C-alpha positions in Angstrom: 96.0 93.5 100.4 99.5 92.0 100.8 102.4 91.6 98.4 103.4 93.6 95.4 100.6 95.2 93.5 101.2 95.5 89.8 98.4 97.5 88.2 99.2 96.3 84.7 99.0 92.6 85.6 95.4 93.0 86.8 93.2 90.4 84.9 90.9 93.2 83.6 93.9 94.8 81.8 95.2 91.7 80.1 95.4 91.7 76.3 92.3 90.7 74.3 91.9 87.0 73.6 90.7 87.7 70.0 91.8 91.1 68.8 90.1 92.3 65.7 91.4 94.8 63.0 87.8 96.1 62.7 87.6 97.4 66.2 89.8 99.0 68.8 89.6 98.2 72.6 89.3 101.3 74.8 89.5 101.1 78.6 88.6 103.9 81.0 89.8 103.6 84.6 88.5 105.3 87.7 90.5 105.4 91.0 88.8 106.9 94.0 86.8 106.1 97.2 84.0 103.6 96.9 81.4 106.4 96.8 83.3 108.5 94.3 83.7 105.6 91.9 80.0 104.8 92.0 79.1 108.4 91.6 81.4 108.8 88.6 80.0 105.7 87.0 76.5 107.1 87.4 77.5 110.5 86.0 79.2 108.9 83.0 75.9 107.1 82.3 73.7 110.2 82.7 76.0 112.2 80.4 75.9 109.4 77.8 79.7 108.7 78.0 79.5 105.1 79.2 76.6 102.8 80.1 76.5 101.1 83.5 77.0 97.7 82.0 80.4 98.6 80.5 82.0 99.0 84.0 83.6 96.3 86.0 82.6 95.6 89.6 84.5 97.7 92.2 88.1 96.3 92.3 90.4 96.6 95.3 93.7 98.6 95.3 96.6 98.4 97.7 95.0 101.3 99.6 92.0 99.8 101.5 90.1 103.1 101.2 90.5 103.3 97.4 88.9 101.3 94.7 88.9 101.2 90.9 86.5 100.3 88.2 87.3 99.7 84.5 85.0 100.4 81.6 85.7 98.4 78.5 84.4 99.7 75.2 85.1 99.0 71.5 85.1 101.5 68.7 85.3 100.7 65.0 88.6 101.4 63.3 88.7 103.4 60.1 91.6 101.6 58.5 
């Protein structure tokens, strides 16, 4: 990957198109080797923390040996 890498400008981390006061967006991010990211996603599913379908595909990072995945989840707000 060439050029400047800005983690917070990644499309998966952009603000919500239609934010709602009834729910809050939560994102969980894993950075690791390809195998470690996949294993952690599987473990999070087995433990009931996140389902497989909430995770993004593996995303590249500036380090060619490291990847990331982002889980997007919403929780109801209690306001």
